[in-house]
C-alpha positions as CSV (number, residue, x, y, z in Angstrom):
1,M,34.7,-19.2,-13.0
2,P,32.8,-16.2,-11.4
3,S,31.5,-16.7,-7.9
4,K,27.5,-15.6,-6.9
5,N,28.6,-14.4,-3.5
6,T,30.2,-11.1,-4.6
7,K,30.2,-9.0,-1.1
8,G,31.9,-12.2,0.9
9,D,34.3,-12.4,-1.7
10,D,35.2,-8.8,-2.0
11,R,35.6,-9.1,2.6
12,L,37.3,-12.2,1.5
13,G,39.8,-10.2,-0.9
14,T,40.6,-7.6,1.7
15,L,41.4,-9.6,4.7
16,L,43.5,-11.5,2.3
17,S,45.6,-9.3,1.0
18,G,45.5,-6.7,4.2
19,A,47.3,-10.7,5.7
20,G,49.6,-10.2,2.2
21,L,48.0,-12.6,0.4
22,K,46.0,-14.0,-2.6
23,P,43.0,-15.6,-2.9
24,K,43.0,-18.9,-4.5
25,E,41.5,-19.2,-8.2
26,Q,38.0,-21.0,-8.6
27,V,38.2,-24.7,-10.1
28,A,35.9,-26.7,-11.2
29,S,34.1,-29.1,-8.7
30,P,34.9,-32.8,-8.7
31,V,31.1,-32.9,-9.4
32,E,31.1,-30.9,-12.8
33,T,34.0,-32.7,-14.5
34,L,32.9,-36.2,-13.1
35,D,30.3,-36.9,-16.0
36,T,32.6,-35.7,-19.1
37,K,36.5,-35.0,-19.2
38,Q,38.2,-33.6,-22.5
39,T,41.5,-35.4,-23.6
40,R,43.6,-35.0,-26.8
41,G,43.2,-37.4,-29.3
42,P,45.9,-39.9,-29.8
43,V,49.7,-37.6,-31.6
44,Y,51.6,-39.6,-33.6
45,D,55.1,-38.6,-35.5
46,D,54.0,-38.1,-38.5
47,E,51.1,-35.7,-37.4
48,P,51.3,-32.2,-36.4
49,L,50.1,-30.6,-33.6
50,S,46.7,-29.1,-33.5
51,G,44.4,-28.1,-31.0
52,N,41.8,-30.1,-31.2
53,V,40.3,-31.7,-28.7
54,V,38.1,-35.1,-27.9
55,Q,34.8,-35.5,-25.9
56,E,35.2,-38.5,-24.0
57,Q,32.1,-40.2,-22.0
58,K,32.8,-41.4,-19.1
59,T,30.8,-44.6,-17.8
60,M,30.5,-45.7,-14.3
61,G,30.1,-49.2,-13.4
62,R,29.8,-52.3,-15.0
63,P,30.9,-52.2,-18.8
64,T,27.8,-52.8,-21.0
65,K,26.8,-55.8,-22.6
66,P,25.9,-55.9,-26.7
67,D,21.9,-55.8,-27.6
68,E,21.7,-59.3,-28.2
69,E,23.2,-60.3,-25.2
70,K,20.8,-58.3,-23.1
71,A,17.8,-60.4,-21.3
72,T,14.9,-58.7,-22.6
73,E,11.8,-61.6,-21.2
74,K,11.4,-61.6,-17.3
75,V,10.5,-65.4,-16.2
76,T,9.1,-65.8,-12.3
77,A,9.7,-69.3,-11.3
78,Y,8.9,-71.2,-7.9
79,F,11.3,-73.7,-6.9
80,T,10.7,-76.5,-3.7
81,A,13.6,-76.7,-0.6
82,E,15.1,-79.5,-2.5
83,Q,15.4,-77.3,-6.0
84,Y,16.7,-74.0,-4.6
85,D,19.1,-76.1,-2.2
86,K,20.4,-77.6,-5.9
87,I,20.4,-74.1,-6.9
88,E,22.2,-72.9,-4.0
89,D,25.2,-76.3,-4.1
90,L,26.2,-75.0,-7.9
91,R,26.6,-71.4,-7.1
92,R,28.5,-72.8,-3.9
93,S,30.7,-75.5,-6.3
94,H,30.9,-72.5,-9.3
95,R,32.5,-70.3,-6.6
96,K,35.2,-72.7,-5.0
97,R,36.4,-73.7,-8.6
98,T,36.1,-69.8,-10.7
99,G,36.7,-68.1,-7.3
100,K,34.1,-66.1,-9.1
101,R,30.5,-65.6,-7.5
102,I,27.5,-66.8,-9.9
103,S,24.0,-65.3,-9.2
104,V,20.9,-67.6,-9.7
105,N,20.3,-65.6,-12.8
106,E,23.4,-66.0,-14.7
107,L,23.4,-69.8,-13.4
108,L,19.5,-70.6,-14.8
109,R,20.3,-68.5,-18.2
110,R,24.0,-70.6,-18.3
111,L,22.0,-73.8,-17.6
112,V,19.0,-73.3,-20.0
113,V,22.1,-72.3,-22.5
114,H,23.6,-76.0,-22.1
115,A,20.4,-77.7,-21.8
116,T,19.0,-80.5,-24.5
117,V,15.8,-82.3,-24.7
118,E,17.4,-85.1,-23.3
119,D,17.7,-83.0,-19.9
120,I,14.1,-82.6,-20.0
121,L,12.5,-86.3,-20.3
122,P,11.5,-88.6,-18.3
């Protein structure tokens, strides 16, 4: 990788060579290599070795959900203090049983999925 600062590199090279040292080779910065990495595909015993390189895209963060599982509708709801306390009680109970936290959104989605009309009749 060519350096942009050739004047400084020449001076550094002179100083290093005067001390009997040589400059380090330039390597790609971690930021440049973060998005993609080149890897060889799987090699099998009956397959000849080739120079083919597979381009692999790295994804950061949580795994993406399939399109049918993504939430697309936004709903705003207002709860009384008692109703919100019930939501928080459910979240605490879920964490005690599973050891995992559940968001309010996920809790409400699960309640909607499992609800029946009998649950809302007076």
